[in-house]
N, C-alpha and C positions, 0 to 999 in steps of 0.2 A: 607481541610488540606493545600493545596497550595494557596498562596496568589498572587494576581496580583502584579508584581514586579515594573513595570513602564509602562507608556503609550508610545506608538509609533504609528505614523500615518502610517497605512498600509491598503491597500484596499482589500487584500486577506481575504477570510473567513477561519477561523481556528476553525473547529467544530469536535467533536467526532461523532460517529454514532448515539448518542442520543442527538445531538445538544448542547453539553456542550463545552464551550470555551477551547482552547488548547494553551499550551505554548511550543514552540520549540526553545530552546536557540541557537542551531547551525545555525538557519536560520536568526538570528538577529531580530526576531519578538517576541514581548512580548504580551502574553495573559495569562489567568490563566488556569491551568490544572484542570481537574475534580477531585473529591475526589479519593484518591488512592484506587484502587481495590486490596484488599489484603486478604490473609487467616488470620488465628489467630495471626500470628507473622511474622516479617520480615525474620526470618530464613527459613520460608517455601518458600520464593521467590527464584526461580532458579537463578544461576549465569548467565546463558546464555540461551536464547531461539532462536529457528530457525524457519523460516517460509517456508512452502512448498505450492506450488500451484498445484492443480490437475485439469485436463480437462476430461470431460466425453463425449465420442462419442458413442452413443448407449449403449451397455453393457460393453464397455471397458473404464477403467479409467487409464489415463496416468499422470505421474508426469512431470511437466515442469522442465527441467534441469536448475539449478540456480547456479551461482558462489557464493562464500562466500565473500560478500561485504555488506557494510551498505546501499548502494544505488543501487536499481535494476530498471533500465529503461526498461519498457516493450514496445514492439512494434514489427516491422518486418524489417528485413534486406532489404536494397535497395542499390544496387551496385553503383548507381550514387550519393549517399549522403555522405557528409563529416562526419556527426554525425550518429552513429549507436546505437541501443539499446544493452544492455548487456544481455537481455532476448529476444531472437528472437522467436516469436510465429508463424513463417511461416509454420512450420510443423503441425500446428493445424488449417490450412485454414484461417489464419489471414486476408489475403487480401480479400477473399470472405466474411468474417464475419465482415468487416468494421473496422479492427484494423489499426490505423495510424502508420506511421513509428516510431515516438516517441509519444507514446500514453499516458502513465502514469508512475509515479515513485513510488516505494515502498521504504520507508526508515525505518531503525532500529535506534531508538533513545534510546539506552540502555534498550532494551527489550520492548519498546513501538513502535509498528509498525504503520506507517501512509501510506496513499495513496494520491496522488495528480494527478489530471488530467492535462496533458500538452497541453491544448488547442487542444485536439483531434477533428477530423472531426465528428466522430459519437458518442462521449461522453463516459463517464465512470460512472458506477453505482455501488453503494455499498449497498447490501441488498435491491435492488429495488429502491433506492433513487439516482437520478442523481446528480453528482458533478458538480458544476460550474467550468469553467476553472480556474486553479490555486488554487482550494479549497482543503484544507487538511482535511482528516478524519482519525480517529483511525481505525485500523483493528484488529479484534478479531478472535480467533479460531472459525471455523464454519461459518464465513462470506462468502458471495457470491459476487464476483466482475464480472461485465460485462464490457468488453472493446468492444464497438460496440455491436455485437451480440455474441461474444466469451465469454462463461461463465467459470469462474475460481472459484474453491473452495479452501478456505484457511484452512490450518492446521498449528497450532503453537505448537511446541513441545519443551521440554527441550532438549538442546544439550547434548548428552552423551559423556563423555570423553572416548577416545579410549584406 
């Protein structure tokens, strides 16, 4: 349904979780989007989706506190660094589990969520497939993200009006 708009020389890999090329206009990079995943009509598409990340430790499942922003930088706080993540995973044993200070970024592109590895030391995986540094992949409800050895479970829900 979406067509490739124009060519741009860029070395980053832009793939969905099923290896389909991706187009992210905000990044100034042009590739083609995969076929639109839709229900029977456009009216069934929610106005706004929200992403939640869950961490399981034994029998306890905790939700990662997340600010309302289109860019979520995941990592761990370090007092001696000028740049800090806006999702601090230190409370989930991030250091011991190999999470970098600035590990990965999750972005919301108008209800299309992506994850990008930020050249982390111990890597980022999506559903068991390791991302190359600066590689962008789609995130879907039910996906599993590994930052080093820290496992996060993705839930994407329709944002309810208060």
